[in-house]
C-alpha positions in Angstrom: 9.9 -27.3 -0.2 6.7 -26.9 1.8 3.8 -25.8 -0.3 2.0 -24.4 2.7 5.0 -22.2 3.5 5.0 -20.7 0.1 1.3 -20.0 0.4 1.7 -18.5 3.9 4.6 -16.3 2.8 2.6 -15.0 -0.2 -0.4 -14.3 2.0 1.7 -12.4 4.5 3.3 -10.3 1.8 -0.2 -9.6 0.3 -1.4 -8.5 3.7 1.6 -6.3 4.4 1.0 -4.5 1.0 -2.7 -4.1 1.8 -2.0 -2.7 5.3 0.6 -0.3 3.9 -2.1 0.9 1.4 -4.6 1.4 4.3 -2.1 3.5 6.2 -1.5 5.6 3.1 -5.2 6.0 2.7 -5.5 7.5 6.2 -3.0 10.2 5.2 -5.1 11.4 2.3 -7.1 14.5 3.1 -10.8 14.3 2.2 -12.1 17.8 3.2 -13.3 16.6 6.6 -11.3 17.3 9.7 -9.8 14.3 11.5 -7.1 14.3 14.2 -4.8 12.2 12.1 -4.2 15.2 9.8 -1.9 16.6 12.4 0.2 13.5 13.0 3.3 14.9 11.3 3.3 18.2 13.2 6.4 18.8 15.4 6.1 21.4 18.2 9.1 23.2 19.8 8.2 22.7 23.5 10.5 23.1 26.4 13.4 23.7 24.0 13.1 20.4 22.2 11.0 19.3 19.2 8.1 17.1 20.2 5.3 15.4 18.3 2.0 17.3 18.7 0.4 14.3 20.3 2.8 14.6 23.2 2.0 18.2 24.0 -1.8 18.2 23.6 -4.9 16.3 22.7 -6.4 16.7 19.2 -10.1 16.3 18.6 -12.5 17.0 15.7 -15.6 18.5 17.4 -17.1 19.5 14.0 -16.6 18.2 10.4 -14.6 21.3 9.4 -12.8 22.0 12.7 -9.9 20.6 14.7 -9.3 21.5 18.3 -6.1 21.1 20.2 -6.1 21.3 24.0 -2.5 21.6 25.3 -1.5 19.7 28.4 0.5 22.8 29.4 -1.2 26.2 28.4 2.3 27.8 28.0 2.7 25.7 24.8 -0.3 27.3 23.2 1.6 29.7 20.9 4.2 27.0 20.0 1.4 24.6 18.9 -0.3 27.3 16.8 3.1 28.3 15.2 4.0 24.7 14.4 0.7 24.2 12.6 0.8 27.5 10.8 4.5 26.9 9.7 3.8 23.4 8.2 3.6 24.0 4.5 2.0 20.7 3.6 -1.0 21.4 5.8 -1.9 24.9 4.6 -4.0 25.5 7.7 -4.4 28.7 9.7 -4.9 28.0 13.5 -6.2 30.5 16.1 -6.1 30.3 19.8 -8.3 31.7 22.5 -6.0 31.4 25.5 -7.2 27.8 26.3 -7.3 25.8 23.1 -6.1 26.0 19.5 -8.8 25.9 16.9 -7.9 24.9 13.3 -10.6 25.5 10.7 -10.2 23.0 7.8 -11.2 24.7 4.6 -13.3 22.7 2.1 -11.6 21.5 -0.9 -11.9 23.1 -4.3 -12.8 20.9 -7.3 -9.3 21.2 -8.7 -7.8 20.1 -5.4 -10.2 17.2 -5.2 -9.0 16.0 -8.6 -5.4 16.3 -7.6 -6.0 14.2 -4.4 -7.9 11.6 -6.5 -4.8 11.4 -8.7 -2.6 10.9 -5.6 -5.0 8.1 -4.5 -4.7 6.4 -7.9 -0.9 6.6 -7.6 -1.1 4.9 -4.2 -3.4 2.2 -5.6 -0.9 1.5 -8.4 2.0 1.3 -5.8 0.0 -1.3 -3.9 -0.8 -3.2 -7.0 2.9 -3.3 -7.9 3.7 -4.6 -4.4 1.0 -7.3 -4.8 2.3 -8.4 -8.2 5.8 -8.5 -6.8 4.7 -10.8 -4.0 2.9 -13.0 -6.5 5.9 -13.1 -8.8 8.2 -14.2 -5.9 5.8 -17.0 -4.9 5.4 -18.2 -8.5 9.2 -18.2 -8.9 9.5 -20.4 -5.8 6.9 -22.8 -7.2 8.6 -22.9 -10.6 12.0 -23.5 -9.0 10.6 -26.4 -6.9 8.9 -27.9 -10.0 12.2 -27.6 -11.9 14.1 -29.2 -9.0 11.5 -32.0 -8.9 10.5 -31.1 -5.4 6.9 -30.7 -6.5 4.8 -32.3 -9.1 3.0 -30.6 -12.0 -0.4 -31.0 -10.4 0.7 -29.6 -7.1 2.3 -26.7 -8.8 -0.9 -25.9 -10.7 -3.0 -26.2 -7.6 -0.6 -23.9 -5.6 -0.5 -21.4 -8.4 -4.3 -21.3 -8.5 -4.4 -20.7 -4.7 -1.9 -17.9 -4.9 -3.9 -16.3 -7.8 -7.0 -16.5 -5.6 -5.3 -14.8 -2.7 -4.0 -12.1 -5.0 -7.5 -11.5 -6.5 -9.0 -11.2 -3.0 -6.5 -8.6 -1.9 -6.8 -6.8 -5.2 -10.6 -6.6 -4.8 -10.2 -5.3 -1.2 -7.8 -2.6 -2.4 -10.0 -1.5 -5.3 -13.1 -1.4 -3.0 -11.2 0.7 -0.4 -10.0 3.0 -3.2 -13.5 3.5 -4.7 -14.9 4.3 -1.2 -12.1 6.8 -0.5 -12.4 8.4 -4.0 -16.2 8.8 -3.4 -15.4 10.4 -0.1 -12.9 12.8 -1.7 -15.2 13.9 -4.5 -18.2 14.4 -2.2 -18.8 18.1 -1.8 
């Protein structure tokens, strides 16, 4: 058994868990408009369902407004309908014949608290993934120690290194979580 391999595998798993957490953070709405809010919207264009990004460009010219400029103006109504019919967004777009404007309403205090709870759930999911990766690495170390592939001192040193990696990722996740929660609660 190679101690560096165990360390590298654990580090890779920790990084994957943190990257997944970062991706989940991007999906959480904070009251400010950002183009990523419309990533899941599917538009019926040319008789087939297409992602919004393939039928127009999405920009956020203001903090409370999204603007979609279709590549083909004939898809204007379909884009507005797709956004309006998406129940998870709860947005009401309007079009002026050239672009679709989507006002993003500010969040109520109750909704902010709900989103903060969702954030805490995602933090806990990430922590579970981190602990699982740590557990796998420690199991490999204990197995190697039991099989006499590794000495007691090497096992302790490697365990300490894995704990250090775990703590660094944990601090990064908690820091990102605090930043995002402050952003959510900001009126």
